[in-house]
CHARMM internal coordinates of N, CA and C (Angstrom, degrees):
IC EDIT
DIST 1 N 1 CA 1.4341
DIST 1 CA 1 C 1.5281
ANGL 1 N 1 CA 1 C 108.13
DIST 1 C 2 N 1.3025
ANGL 1 CA 1 C 2 N 117.13
DIHE 1 N 1 CA 1 C 2 N 131.19
DIST 2 N 2 CA 1.4666
ANGL 1 C 2 N 2 CA 121.13
DIHE 1 CA 1 C 2 N 2 CA 177.13
DIST 2 CA 2 C 1.5163
ANGL 2 N 2 CA 2 C 109.59
DIHE 1 C 2 N 2 CA 2 C -121.27
DIST 2 C 3 N 1.3152
ANGL 2 CA 2 C 3 N 115.55
DIHE 2 N 2 CA 2 C 3 N 154.67
DIST 3 N 3 CA 1.4712
ANGL 2 C 3 N 3 CA 118.50
DIHE 2 CA 2 C 3 N 3 CA 177.97
DIST 3 CA 3 C 1.5087
ANGL 3 N 3 CA 3 C 109.74
DIHE 2 C 3 N 3 CA 3 C -81.31
DIST 3 C 4 N 1.3250
ANGL 3 CA 3 C 4 N 117.03
DIHE 3 N 3 CA 3 C 4 N 176.88
DIST 4 N 4 CA 1.4476
ANGL 3 C 4 N 4 CA 121.23
DIHE 3 CA 3 C 4 N 4 CA -177.68
DIST 4 CA 4 C 1.5088
ANGL 4 N 4 CA 4 C 114.93
DIHE 3 C 4 N 4 CA 4 C -60.89
DIST 4 C 5 N 1.3323
ANGL 4 CA 4 C 5 N 115.44
DIHE 4 N 4 CA 4 C 5 N -31.15
DIST 5 N 5 CA 1.4599
ANGL 4 C 5 N 5 CA 118.86
DIHE 4 CA 4 C 5 N 5 CA -176.22
DIST 5 CA 5 C 1.5195
ANGL 5 N 5 CA 5 C 114.13
DIHE 4 C 5 N 5 CA 5 C -92.39
DIST 5 C 6 N 1.3598
ANGL 5 CA 5 C 6 N 115.91
DIHE 5 N 5 CA 5 C 6 N -5.76
DIST 6 N 6 CA 1.4560
ANGL 5 C 6 N 6 CA 119.47
DIHE 5 CA 5 C 6 N 6 CA -179.20
DIST 6 CA 6 C 1.5241
ANGL 6 N 6 CA 6 C 110.92
DIHE 5 C 6 N 6 CA 6 C -93.49
DIST 6 C 7 N 1.3186
ANGL 6 CA 6 C 7 N 115.39
DIHE 6 N 6 CA 6 C 7 N 158.81
DIST 7 N 7 CA 1.4496
ANGL 6 C 7 N 7 CA 122.37
DIHE 6 CA 6 C 7 N 7 CA 174.03
DIST 7 CA 7 C 1.5037
ANGL 7 N 7 CA 7 C 110.10
DIHE 6 C 7 N 7 CA 7 C -112.24
DIST 7 C 8 N 1.3031
ANGL 7 CA 7 C 8 N 117.19
DIHE 7 N 7 CA 7 C 8 N 137.28
DIST 8 N 8 CA 1.4874
ANGL 7 C 8 N 8 CA 121.74
DIHE 7 CA 7 C 8 N 8 CA 178.02
DIST 8 CA 8 C 1.5411
ANGL 8 N 8 CA 8 C 107.72
DIHE 7 C 8 N 8 CA 8 C -79.07
DIST 8 C 9 N 1.3181
ANGL 8 CA 8 C 9 N 115.77
DIHE 8 N 8 CA 8 C 9 N 154.22
DIST 9 N 9 CA 1.4470
ANGL 8 C 9 N 9 CA 120.43
DIHE 8 CA 8 C 9 N 9 CA 179.15
DIST 9 CA 9 C 1.5070
ANGL 9 N 9 CA 9 C 111.59
DIHE 8 C 9 N 9 CA 9 C -123.83
DIST 9 C 10 N 1.3160
ANGL 9 CA 9 C 10 N 115.72
DIHE 9 N 9 CA 9 C 10 N 16.80
DIST 10 N 10 CA 1.4758
ANGL 9 C 10 N 10 CA 119.23
DIHE 9 CA 9 C 10 N 10 CA -179.67
DIST 10 CA 10 C 1.5225
ANGL 10 N 10 CA 10 C 110.51
DIHE 9 C 10 N 10 CA 10 C -68.46
DIST 10 C 11 N 1.2986
ANGL 10 CA 10 C 11 N 114.61
DIHE 10 N 10 CA 10 C 11 N 157.76
DIST 11 N 11 CA 1.4725
ANGL 10 C 11 N 11 CA 122.31
DIHE 10 CA 10 C 11 N 11 CA 176.52
DIST 11 CA 11 C 1.5115
ANGL 11 N 11 CA 11 C 106.41
DIHE 10 C 11 N 11 CA 11 C -132.85
DIST 11 C 12 N 1.3311
ANGL 11 CA 11 C 12 N 115.70
DIHE 11 N 11 CA 11 C 12 N 94.14
DIST 12 N 12 CA 1.4798
ANGL 11 C 12 N 12 CA 118.01
DIHE 11 CA 11 C 12 N 12 CA -178.09
DIST 12 CA 12 C 1.5341
ANGL 12 N 12 CA 12 C 107.44
DIHE 11 C 12 N 12 CA 12 C -153.90
DIST 12 C 13 N 1.3254
ANGL 12 CA 12 C 13 N 114.49
DIHE 12 N 12 CA 12 C 13 N 158.94
DIST 13 N 13 CA 1.4396
ANGL 12 C 13 N 13 CA 122.27
DIHE 12 CA 12 C 13 N 13 CA 178.24
DIST 13 CA 13 C 1.4936
ANGL 13 N 13 CA 13 C 112.50
DIHE 12 C 13 N 13 CA 13 C 124.99
DIST 13 C 14 N 1.2981
ANGL 13 CA 13 C 14 N 114.66
DIHE 13 N 13 CA 13 C 14 N -179.68
DIST 14 N 14 CA 1.4710
ANGL 13 C 14 N 14 CA 122.11
DIHE 13 CA 13 C 14 N 14 CA 179.90
DIST 14 CA 14 C 1.5121
ANGL 14 N 14 CA 14 C 107.25
DIHE 13 C 14 N 14 CA 14 C -77.25
DIST 14 C 15 N 1.3003
ANGL 14 CA 14 C 15 N 118.60
DIHE 14 N 14 CA 14 C 15 N 130.47
DIST 15 N 15 CA 1.4667
ANGL 14 C 15 N 15 CA 123.99
DIHE 14 CA 14 C 15 N 15 CA -172.59
DIST 15 CA 15 C 1.5127
ANGL 15 N 15 CA 15 C 112.72
DIHE 14 C 15 N 15 CA 15 C -53.53
DIST 15 C 16 N 1.3043
ANGL 15 CA 15 C 16 N 118.71
DIHE 15 N 15 CA 15 C 16 N -43.51
DIST 16 N 16 CA 1.4654
ANGL 15 C 16 N 16 CA 123.23
DIHE 15 CA 15 C 16 N 16 CA -177.48
DIST 16 CA 16 C 1.5366
ANGL 16 N 16 CA 16 C 112.20
DIHE 15 C 16 N 16 CA 16 C -65.87
DIST 16 C 17 N 1.3142
ANGL 16 CA 16 C 17 N 118.31
DIHE 16 N 16 CA 16 C 17 N -18.52
DIST 17 N 17 CA 1.4672
ANGL 16 C 17 N 17 CA 122.27
DIHE 16 CA 16 C 17 N 17 CA -175.05
DIST 17 CA 17 C 1.5220
ANGL 17 N 17 CA 17 C 113.27
DIHE 16 C 17 N 17 CA 17 C -106.78
DIST 17 C 18 N 1.3241
ANGL 17 CA 17 C 18 N 119.11
DIHE 17 N 17 CA 17 C 18 N 3.01
DIST 18 N 18 CA 1.4448
ANGL 17 C 18 N 18 CA 121.46
DIHE 17 CA 17 C 18 N 18 CA -177.51
DIST 18 CA 18 C 1.5275
ANGL 18 N 18 CA 18 C 111.74
DIHE 17 C 18 N 18 CA 18 C -72.40
DIST 18 C 19 N 1.2960
ANGL 18 CA 18 C 19 N 116.49
DIHE 18 N 18 CA 18 C 19 N 136.83
DIST 19 N 19 CA 1.4490
ANGL 18 C 19 N 19 CA 121.66
DIHE 18 CA 18 C 19 N 19 CA 178.29
DIST 19 CA 19 C 1.5092
ANGL 19 N 19 CA 19 C 110.29
DIHE 18 C 19 N 19 CA 19 C -81.06
DIST 19 C 20 N 1.3344
ANGL 19 CA 19 C 20 N 118.13
DIHE 19 N 19 CA 19 C 20 N 154.96
DIST 20 N 20 CA 1.4767
ANGL 19 C 20 N 20 CA 120.62
DIHE 19 CA 19 C 20 N 20 CA 178.99
DIST 20 CA 20 C 1.5128
ANGL 20 N 20 CA 20 C 113.67
DIHE 19 C 20 N 20 CA 20 C -53.52
DIST 20 C 21 N 1.3479
ANGL 20 CA 20 C 21 N 117.18
DIHE 20 N 20 CA 20 C 21 N -40.58
DIST 21 N 21 CA 1.4455
ANGL 20 C 21 N 21 CA 120.36
DIHE 20 CA 20 C 21 N 21 CA 179.94
DIST 21 CA 21 C 1.5104
ANGL 21 N 21 CA 21 C 113.29
DIHE 20 C 21 N 21 CA 21 C -58.68
DIST 21 C 22 N 1.3384
ANGL 21 CA 21 C 22 N 116.33
DIHE 21 N 21 CA 21 C 22 N -36.55
DIST 22 N 22 CA 1.4612
ANGL 21 C 22 N 22 CA 120.00
DIHE 21 CA 21 C 22 N 22 CA 179.87
DIST 22 CA 22 C 1.5280
ANGL 22 N 22 CA 22 C 110.51
DIHE 21 C 22 N 22 CA 22 C -73.29
DIST 22 C 23 N 1.3071
ANGL 22 CA 22 C 23 N 116.93
DIHE 22 N 22 CA 22 C 23 N -39.93
DIST 23 N 23 CA 1.4624
ANGL 22 C 23 N 23 CA 121.13
DIHE 22 CA 22 C 23 N 23 CA 179.94
DIST 23 CA 23 C 1.5278
ANGL 23 N 23 CA 23 C 109.62
DIHE 22 C 23 N 23 CA 23 C -64.36
DIST 23 C 24 N 1.3424
ANGL 23 CA 23 C 24 N 116.94
DIHE 23 N 23 CA 23 C 24 N -42.66
DIST 24 N 24 CA 1.4571
ANGL 23 C 24 N 24 CA 120.82
DIHE 23 CA 23 C 24 N 24 CA -178.93
DIST 24 CA 24 C 1.4920
ANGL 24 N 24 CA 24 C 113.23
DIHE 23 C 24 N 24 CA 24 C -77.46
DIST 24 C 25 N 1.3136
ANGL 24 CA 24 C 25 N 118.32
DIHE 24 N 24 CA 24 C 25 N -8.35
DIST 25 N 25 CA 1.4675
ANGL 24 C 25 N 25 CA 125.68
DIHE 24 CA 24 C 25 N 25 CA 178.55
DIST 25 CA 25 C 1.5160
ANGL 25 N 25 CA 25 C 111.10
DIHE 24 C 25 N 25 CA 25 C 54.64
DIST 25 C 26 N 1.3445
ANGL 25 CA 25 C 26 N 117.20
DIHE 25 N 25 CA 25 C 26 N 44.13
DIST 26 N 26 CA 1.4560
ANGL 25 C 26 N 26 CA 122.50
DIHE 25 CA 25 C 26 N 26 CA 178.78
DIST 26 CA 26 C 1.5377
ANGL 26 N 26 CA 26 C 111.41
DIHE 25 C 26 N 26 CA 26 C -97.41
DIST 26 C 27 N 1.3261
ANGL 26 CA 26 C 27 N 116.48
DIHE 26 N 26 CA 26 C 27 N -1.58
DIST 27 N 27 CA 1.4550
ANGL 26 C 27 N 27 CA 120.23
DIHE 26 CA 26 C 27 N 27 CA -177.53
DIST 27 CA 27 C 1.5492
ANGL 27 N 27 CA 27 C 108.67
DIHE 26 C 27 N 27 CA 27 C 101.63
DIST 27 C 28 N 1.3117
ANGL 27 CA 27 C 28 N 114.74
DIHE 27 N 27 CA 27 C 28 N 144.20
DIST 28 N 28 CA 1.4666
ANGL 27 C 28 N 28 CA 119.17
DIHE 27 CA 27 C 28 N 28 CA -178.93
DIST 28 CA 28 C 1.5256
ANGL 28 N 28 CA 28 C 108.89
DIHE 27 C 28 N 28 CA 28 C -151.37
DIST 28 C 29 N 1.3223
ANGL 28 CA 28 C 29 N 113.65
DIHE 28 N 28 CA 28 C 29 N 163.79
DIST 29 N 29 CA 1.4363
ANGL 28 C 29 N 29 CA 120.23
DIHE 28 CA 28 C 29 N 29 CA 176.87
DIST 29 CA 29 C 1.5210
ANGL 29 N 29 CA 29 C 109.18
DIHE 28 C 29 N 29 CA 29 C -127.39
DIST 29 C 30 N 1.3118
ANGL 29 CA 29 C 30 N 117.39
DIHE 29 N 29 CA 29 C 30 N -160.66
DIST 30 N 30 CA 1.4659
ANGL 29 C 30 N 30 CA 122.42
DIHE 29 CA 29 C 30 N 30 CA -176.04
DIST 30 CA 30 C 1.5034
ANGL 30 N 30 CA 30 C 112.88
DIHE 29 C 30 N 30 CA 30 C -64.21
DIST 30 C 31 N 1.3276
ANGL 30 CA 30 C 31 N 119.36
DIHE 30 N 30 CA 30 C 31 N -16.43
DIST 31 N 31 CA 1.4760
ANGL 30 C 31 N 31 CA 122.08
DIHE 30 CA 30 C 31 N 31 CA -177.43
DIST 31 CA 31 C 1.5083
ANGL 31 N 31 CA 31 C 112.30
DIHE 30 C 31 N 31 CA 31 C -63.21
DIST 31 C 32 N 1.3568
ANGL 31 CA 31 C 32 N 118.52
DIHE 31 N 31 CA 31 C 32 N -22.87
DIST 32 N 32 CA 1.4760
ANGL 31 C 32 N 32 CA 118.34
DIHE 31 CA 31 C 32 N 32 CA 179.57
DIST 32 CA 32 C 1.5140
ANGL 32 N 32 CA 32 C 110.71
DIHE 31 C 32 N 32 CA 32 C -67.92
DIST 32 C 33 N 1.3229
ANGL 32 CA 32 C 33 N 116.98
DIHE 32 N 32 CA 32 C 33 N -18.18
DIST 33 N 33 CA 1.4879
ANGL 32 C 33 N 33 CA 119.38
DIHE 32 CA 32 C 33 N 33 CA 175.43
DIST 33 CA 33 C 1.5102
ANGL 33 N 33 CA 33 C 111.42
DIHE 32 C 33 N 33 CA 33 C -62.33
DIST 33 C 34 N 1.3574
ANGL 33 CA 33 C 34 N 116.09
DIHE 33 N 33 CA 33 C 34 N -33.78
DIST 34 N 34 CA 1.4644
ANGL 33 C 34 N 34 CA 118.94
DIHE 33 CA 33 C 34 N 34 CA 176.11
DIST 34 CA 34 C 1.5512
ANGL 34 N 34 CA 34 C 112.18
DIHE 33 C 34 N 34 CA 34 C -67.44
DIST 34 C 35 N 1.3088
ANGL 34 CA 34 C 35 N 114.93
DIHE 34 N 34 CA 34 C 35 N -34.41
DIST 35 N 35 CA 1.4516
ANGL 34 C 35 N 35 CA 119.49
DIHE 34 CA 34 C 35 N 35 CA 175.43
DIST 35 CA 35 C 1.5222
ANGL 35 N 35 CA 35 C 110.04
DIHE 34 C 35 N 35 CA 35 C -61.00
DIST 35 C 36 N 1.3157
ANGL 35 CA 35 C 36 N 116.67
DIHE 35 N 35 CA 35 C 36 N -49.08
DIST 36 N 36 CA 1.4782
ANGL 35 C 36 N 36 CA 122.08
DIHE 35 CA 35 C 36 N 36 CA -179.08
DIST 36 CA 36 C 1.5330
ANGL 36 N 36 CA 36 C 109.67
DIHE 35 C 36 N 36 CA 36 C -63.21
DIST 36 C 37 N 1.3078
ANGL 36 CA 36 C 37 N 118.22
DIHE 36 N 36 CA 36 C 37 N -38.69
DIST 37 N 37 CA 1.4698
ANGL 36 C 37 N 37 CA 121.55
DIHE 36 CA 36 C 37 N 37 CA 176.64
DIST 37 CA 37 C 1.5224
ANGL 37 N 37 CA 37 C 110.92
DIHE 36 C 37 N 37 CA 37 C -62.54
DIST 37 C 38 N 1.3192
ANGL 37 CA 37 C 38 N 116.44
DIHE 37 N 37 CA 37 C 38 N -42.24
DIST 38 N 38 CA 1.4799
ANGL 37 C 38 N 38 CA 119.46
DIHE 37 CA 37 C 38 N 38 CA 177.16
DIST 38 CA 38 C 1.5030
ANGL 38 N 38 CA 38 C 112.41
DIHE 37 C 38 N 38 CA 38 C -64.25
DIST 38 C 39 N 1.3182
ANGL 38 CA 38 C 39 N 116.99
DIHE 38 N 38 CA 38 C 39 N -38.69
DIST 39 N 39 CA 1.4934
ANGL 38 C 39 N 39 CA 119.50
DIHE 38 CA 38 C 39 N 39 CA 176.87
DIST 39 CA 39 C 1.5200
ANGL 39 N 39 CA 39 C 109.70
DIHE 38 C 39 N 39 CA 39 C -64.75
DIST 39 C 40 N 1.3150
ANGL 39 CA 39 C 40 N 118.13
DIHE 39 N 39 CA 39 C 40 N -41.82
DIST 40 N 40 CA 1.4583
ANGL 39 C 40 N 40 CA 122.59
DIHE 39 CA 39 C 40 N 40 CA 179.42
DIST 40 CA 40 C 1.5236
ANGL 40 N 40 CA 40 C 109.80
DIHE 39 C 40 N 40 CA 40 C -62.68
DIST 40 C 41 N 1.3026
ANGL 40 CA 40 C 41 N 119.35
DIHE 40 N 40 CA 40 C 41 N -47.39
DIST 41 N 41 CA 1.4734
ANGL 40 C 41 N 41 CA 121.28
DIHE 40 CA 40 C 41 N 41 CA 178.79
DIST 41 CA 41 C 1.5205
ANGL 41 N 41 CA 41 C 111.69
DIHE 40 C 41 N 41 CA 41 C -62.29
DIST 41 C 42 N 1.3446
ANGL 41 CA 41 C 42 N 117.18
DIHE 41 N 41 CA 41 C 42 N -43.16
DIST 42 N 42 CA 1.4827
ANGL 41 C 42 N 42 CA 121.32
DIHE 41 CA 41 C 42 N 42 CA 175.50
DIST 42 CA 42 C 1.5083
ANGL 42 N 42 CA 42 C 110.60
DIHE 41 C 42 N 42 CA 42 C -56.68
DIST 42 C 43 N 1.3522
ANGL 42 CA 42 C 43 N 117.23
DIHE 42 N 42 CA 42 C 43 N -47.11
DIST 43 N 43 CA 1.4436
ANGL 42 C 43 N 43 CA 121.27
DIHE 42 CA 42 C 43 N 43 CA -177.42
DIST 43 CA 43 C 1.5210
ANGL 43 N 43 CA 43 C 110.52
DIHE 42 C 43 N 43 CA 43 C -65.82
DIST 43 C 44 N 1.3198
ANGL 43 CA 43 C 44 N 118.35
DIHE 43 N 43 CA 43 C 44 N -35.82
DIST 44 N 44 CA 1.4828
ANGL 43 C 44 N 44 CA 121.54
DIHE 43 CA 43 C 44 N 44 CA 178.28
DIST 44 CA 44 C 1.5254
ANGL 44 N 44 CA 44 C 110.76
DIHE 43 C 44 N 44 CA 44 C -65.98
DIST 44 C 45 N 1.3075
ANGL 44 CA 44 C 45 N 118.48
DIHE 44 N 44 CA 44 C 45 N -34.89
DIST 45 N 45 CA 1.4618
ANGL 44 C 45 N 45 CA 121.72
DIHE 44 CA 44 C 45 N 45 CA -177.89
DIST 45 CA 45 C 1.5333
ANGL 45 N 45 CA 45 C 110.83
DIHE 44 C 45 N 45 CA 45 C -84.01
DIST 45 C 46 N 1.3555
ANGL 45 CA 45 C 46 N 117.33
DIHE 45 N 45 CA 45 C 46 N -46.73
DIST 46 N 46 CA 1.4394
ANGL 45 C 46 N 46 CA 121.23
DIHE 45 CA 45 C 46 N 46 CA -172.77
DIST 46 CA 46 C 1.5247
ANGL 46 N 46 CA 46 C 113.47
DIHE 45 C 46 N 46 CA 46 C -88.36
DIST 46 C 47 N 1.3242
ANGL 46 CA 46 C 47 N 116.13
DIHE 46 N 46 CA 46 C 47 N -33.79
DIST 47 N 47 CA 1.4810
ANGL 46 C 47 N 47 CA 120.58
DIHE 46 CA 46 C 47 N 47 CA -179.83
DIST 47 CA 47 C 1.4910
ANGL 47 N 47 CA 47 C 114.67
DIHE 46 C 47 N 47 CA 47 C 108.48
DIST 47 C 48 N 1.3256
ANGL 47 CA 47 C 48 N 117.01
DIHE 47 N 47 CA 47 C 48 N -14.25
DIST 48 N 48 CA 1.5082
ANGL 47 C 48 N 48 CA 122.23
DIHE 47 CA 47 C 48 N 48 CA 174.18
DIST 48 CA 48 C 1.5155
ANGL 48 N 48 CA 48 C 107.51
DIHE 47 C 48 N 48 CA 48 C -142.67
DIST 48 C 49 N 1.3215
ANGL 48 CA 48 C 49 N 116.21
DIHE 48 N 48 CA 48 C 49 N 157.38
DIST 49 N 49 CA 1.4739
ANGL 48 C 49 N 49 CA 120.12
DIHE 48 CA 48 C 49 N 49 CA 178.18
DIST 49 CA 49 C 1.5285
ANGL 49 N 49 CA 49 C 109.30
DIHE 48 C 49 N 49 CA 49 C -64.68
DIST 49 C 50 N 1.3212
ANGL 49 CA 49 C 50 N 117.94
DIHE 49 N 49 CA 49 C 50 N 156.36
DIST 50 N 50 CA 1.4479
ANGL 49 C 50 N 50 CA 120.71
DIHE 49 CA 49 C 50 N 50 CA -177.61
DIST 50 CA 50 C 1.5124
ANGL 50 N 50 CA 50 C 114.54
DIHE 49 C 50 N 50 CA 50 C -65.03
DIST 50 C 51 N 1.3180
ANGL 50 CA 50 C 51 N 118.01
DIHE 50 N 50 CA 50 C 51 N -28.69
DIST 51 N 51 CA 1.4516
ANGL 50 C 51 N 51 CA 122.04
DIHE 50 CA 50 C 51 N 51 CA 178.99
DIST 51 CA 51 C 1.5414
ANGL 51 N 51 CA 51 C 109.08
DIHE 50 C 51 N 51 CA 51 C -126.22
DIST 51 C 52 N 1.3121
ANGL 51 CA 51 C 52 N 115.24
DIHE 51 N 51 CA 51 C 52 N 83.96
DIST 52 N 52 CA 1.4554
ANGL 51 C 52 N 52 CA 117.94
DIHE 51 CA 51 C 52 N 52 CA -179.45
DIST 52 CA 52 C 1.5366
ANGL 52 N 52 CA 52 C 109.87
DIHE 51 C 52 N 52 CA 52 C -115.22
DIST 52 C 53 N 1.2968
ANGL 52 CA 52 C 53 N 114.68
DIHE 52 N 52 CA 52 C 53 N 135.36
DIST 53 N 53 CA 1.4745
ANGL 52 C 53 N 53 CA 123.04
DIHE 52 CA 52 C 53 N 53 CA 172.47
DIST 53 CA 53 C 1.5010
ANGL 53 N 53 CA 53 C 107.29
DIHE 52 C 53 N 53 CA 53 C -154.44
DIST 53 C 54 N 1.3021
ANGL 53 CA 53 C 54 N 118.23
DIHE 53 N 53 CA 53 C 54 N 143.86
DIST 54 N 54 CA 1.4875
ANGL 53 C 54 N 54 CA 120.32
DIHE 53 CA 53 C 54 N 54 CA -176.74
DIST 54 CA 54 C 1.5437
ANGL 54 N 54 CA 54 C 109.61
DIHE 53 C 54 N 54 CA 54 C -70.66
DIST 54 C 55 N 1.2818
ANGL 54 CA 54 C 55 N 119.48
DIHE 54 N 54 CA 54 C 55 N -23.06
DIST 55 N 55 CA 1.4743
ANGL 54 C 55 N 55 CA 122.44
DIHE 54 CA 54 C 55 N 55 CA 175.74
DIST 55 CA 55 C 1.5074
ANGL 55 N 55 CA 55 C 108.84
DIHE 54 C 55 N 55 CA 55 C -90.89
DIST 55 C 56 N 1.3317
ANGL 55 CA 55 C 56 N 117.93
DIHE 55 N 55 CA 55 C 56 N 119.10
DIST 56 N 56 CA 1.4671
ANGL 55 C 56 N 56 CA 119.79
DIHE 55 CA 55 C 56 N 56 CA -176.02
DIST 56 CA 56 C 1.5217
ANGL 56 N 56 CA 56 C 113.27
DIHE 55 C 56 N 56 CA 56 C -63.85
DIST 56 C 57 N 1.3257
ANGL 56 CA 56 C 57 N 118.30
DIHE 56 N 56 CA 56 C 57 N -39.29
DIST 57 N 57 CA 1.4572
ANGL 56 C 57 N 57 CA 120.32
DIHE 56 CA 56 C 57 N 57 CA 177.95
DIST 57 CA 57 C 1.5195
ANGL 57 N 57 CA 57 C 111.72
DIHE 56 C 57 N 57 CA 57 C -55.96
DIST 57 C 58 N 1.3264
ANGL 57 CA 57 C 58 N 115.37
DIHE 57 N 57 CA 57 C 58 N -45.10
DIST 58 N 58 CA 1.4633
ANGL 57 C 58 N 58 CA 120.57
DIHE 57 CA 57 C 58 N 58 CA 179.79
DIST 58 CA 58 C 1.5227
ANGL 58 N 58 CA 58 C 110.33
DIHE 57 C 58 N 58 CA 58 C -66.20
DIST 58 C 59 N 1.3304
ANGL 58 CA 58 C 59 N 116.45
DIHE 58 N 58 CA 58 C 59 N -43.31
DIST 59 N 59 CA 1.4574
ANGL 58 C 59 N 59 CA 120.90
DIHE 58 CA 58 C 59 N 59 CA 179.43
DIST 59 CA 59 C 1.5426
ANGL 59 N 59 CA 59 C 110.73
DIHE 58 C 59 N 59 CA 59 C -61.81
DIST 59 C 60 N 1.3188
ANGL 59 CA 59 C 60 N 117.78
DIHE 59 N 59 CA 59 C 60 N -43.38
DIST 60 N 60 CA 1.4667
ANGL 59 C 60 N 60 CA 120.63
DIHE 59 CA 59 C 60 N 60 CA 179.24
DIST 60 CA 60 C 1.5219
ANGL 60 N 60 CA 60 C 111.18
DIHE 59 C 60 N 60 CA 60 C -63.53
DIST 60 C 61 N 1.3314
ANGL 60 CA 60 C 61 N 117.10
DIHE 60 N 60 CA 60 C 61 N -39.34
DIST 61 N 61 CA 1.4646
ANGL 60 C 61 N 61 CA 120.23
DIHE 60 CA 60 C 61 N 61 CA 176.12
DIST 61 CA 61 C 1.5289
ANGL 61 N 61 CA 61 C 110.64
DIHE 60 C 61 N 61 CA 61 C -63.28
DIST 61 C 62 N 1.2917
ANGL 61 CA 61 C 62 N 116.95
DIHE 61 N 61 CA 61 C 62 N -40.98
DIST 62 N 62 CA 1.4765
ANGL 61 C 62 N 62 CA 121.35
DIHE 61 CA 61 C 62 N 62 CA 177.80
DIST 62 CA 62 C 1.5111
ANGL 62 N 62 CA 62 C 110.43
DIHE 61 C 62 N 62 CA 62 C -62.01
DIST 62 C 63 N 1.3391
ANGL 62 CA 62 C 63 N 118.24
DIHE 62 N 62 CA 62 C 63 N -44.43
DIST 63 N 63 CA 1.4636
ANGL 62 C 63 N 63 CA 123.03
DIHE 62 CA 62 C 63 N 63 CA -179.51
DIST 63 CA 63 C 1.5335
ANGL 63 N 63 CA 63 C 110.13
DIHE 62 C 63 N 63 CA 63 C -61.01
DIST 63 C 64 N 1.3119
ANGL 63 CA 63 C 64 N 116.82
DIHE 63 N 63 CA 63 C 64 N -38.53
DIST 64 N 64 CA 1.4485
ANGL 63 C 64 N 64 CA 121.54
DIHE 63 CA 63 C 64 N 64 CA -177.80
DIST 64 CA 64 C 1.5042
ANGL 64 N 64 CA 64 C 115.07
DIHE 63 C 64 N 64 CA 64 C -78.62
DIST 64 C 65 N 1.3453
ANGL 64 CA 64 C 65 N 117.83
DIHE 64 N 64 CA 64 C 65 N -25.45
DIST 65 N 65 CA 1.4704
ANGL 64 C 65 N 65 CA 118.50
DIHE 64 CA 64 C 65 N 65 CA -170.72
DIST 65 CA 65 C 1.5098
ANGL 65 N 65 CA 65 C 117.75
DIHE 64 C 65 N 65 CA 65 C -125.48
DIST 65 C 66 N 1.3120
ANGL 65 CA 65 C 66 N 118.64
DIHE 65 N 65 CA 65 C 66 N -22.25
DIST 66 N 66 CA 1.4785
ANGL 65 C 66 N 66 CA 120.47
DIHE 65 CA 65 C 66 N 66 CA -173.54
DIST 66 CA 66 C 1.5093
ANGL 66 N 66 CA 66 C 111.66
DIHE 65 C 66 N 66 CA 66 C -93.65
DIST 66 C 67 N 1.3233
ANGL 66 CA 66 C 67 N 118.26
DIHE 66 N 66 CA 66 C 67 N 140.59
DIST 67 N 67 CA 1.4542
ANGL 66 C 67 N 67 CA 120.00
DIHE 66 CA 66 C 67 N 67 CA 170.71
DIST 67 CA 67 C 1.5413
ANGL 67 N 67 CA 67 C 110.52
DIHE 66 C 67 N 67 CA 67 C -72.60
DIST 67 C 68 N 1.2807
ANGL 67 CA 67 C 68 N 116.45
DIHE 67 N 67 CA 67 C 68 N 151.18
DIST 68 N 68 CA 1.4601
ANGL 67 C 68 N 68 CA 119.56
DIHE 67 CA 67 C 68 N 68 CA -178.21
DIST 68 CA 68 C 1.5713
ANGL 68 N 68 CA 68 C 108.28
DIHE 67 C 68 N 68 CA 68 C -73.79
DIST 68 C 69 N 1.3132
ANGL 68 CA 68 C 69 N 115.18
DIHE 68 N 68 CA 68 C 69 N 142.42
DIST 69 N 69 CA 1.4529
ANGL 68 C 69 N 69 CA 119.95
DIHE 68 CA 68 C 69 N 69 CA 178.46
DIST 69 CA 69 C 1.5472
ANGL 69 N 69 CA 69 C 108.94
DIHE 68 C 69 N 69 CA 69 C -109.37
DIST 69 C 70 N 1.3145
ANGL 69 CA 69 C 70 N 114.54
DIHE 69 N 69 CA 69 C 70 N 131.94
DIST 70 N 70 CA 1.4477
ANGL 69 C 70 N 70 CA 120.23
DIHE 69 CA 69 C 70 N 70 CA 179.28
DIST 70 CA 70 C 1.5067
ANGL 70 N 70 CA 70 C 109.30
DIHE 69 C 70 N 70 CA 70 C -104.20
DIST 70 C 71 N 1.3142
ANGL 70 CA 70 C 71 N 118.35
DIHE 70 N 70 CA 70 C 71 N 112.20
DIST 71 N 71 CA 1.4660
ANGL 70 C 71 N 71 CA 119.52
DIHE 70 CA 70 C 71 N 71 CA -179.33
DIST 71 CA 71 C 1.5281
ANGL 71 N 71 CA 71 C 112.41
DIHE 70 C 71 N 71 CA 71 C -72.65
DIST 71 C 72 N 1.3322
ANGL 71 CA 71 C 72 N 114.55
DIHE 71 N 71 CA 71 C 72 N 154.75
DIST 72 N 72 CA 1.4520
ANGL 71 C 72 N 72 CA 118.64
DIHE 71 CA 71 C 72 N 72 CA 173.20
DIST 72 CA 72 C 1.5274
ANGL 72 N 72 CA 72 C 107.24
DIHE 71 C 72 N 72 CA 72 C -73.27
DIST 72 C 73 N 1.2920
ANGL 72 CA 72 C 73 N 116.69
DIHE 72 N 72 CA 72 C 73 N 126.17
DIST 73 N 73 CA 1.4926
ANGL 72 C 73 N 73 CA 121.01
DIHE 72 CA 72 C 73 N 73 CA -179.43
DIST 73 CA 73 C 1.4958
ANGL 73 N 73 CA 73 C 111.88
DIHE 72 C 73 N 73 CA 73 C -101.07
END
COOR INIT
IC SEED 1 N 1 CA 1 C
IC BUILD
C-alpha cells in the first residue's frame, strides 16, 4: 500500500499490458491502470495488443519507444 504522494515500484502484470513506467522501473501510480485499459480496448477493437512481439525484450522496447499505430478498419 502506498500513499497518494508515493510511487509504487512493483513489476507485475501481463507483459502486453505493462506501461512504460513499469518497464523502466521509475515508479508508477494508479494512472498506469488507464494505460492497461487503453491496451484492452485497442485489443478488443483490433484483435491484438498495440505492441505485440513474441520476444519480451523486443516488445518492451516497442512499448517504451514506438508510437501506437491505428490500422484502417
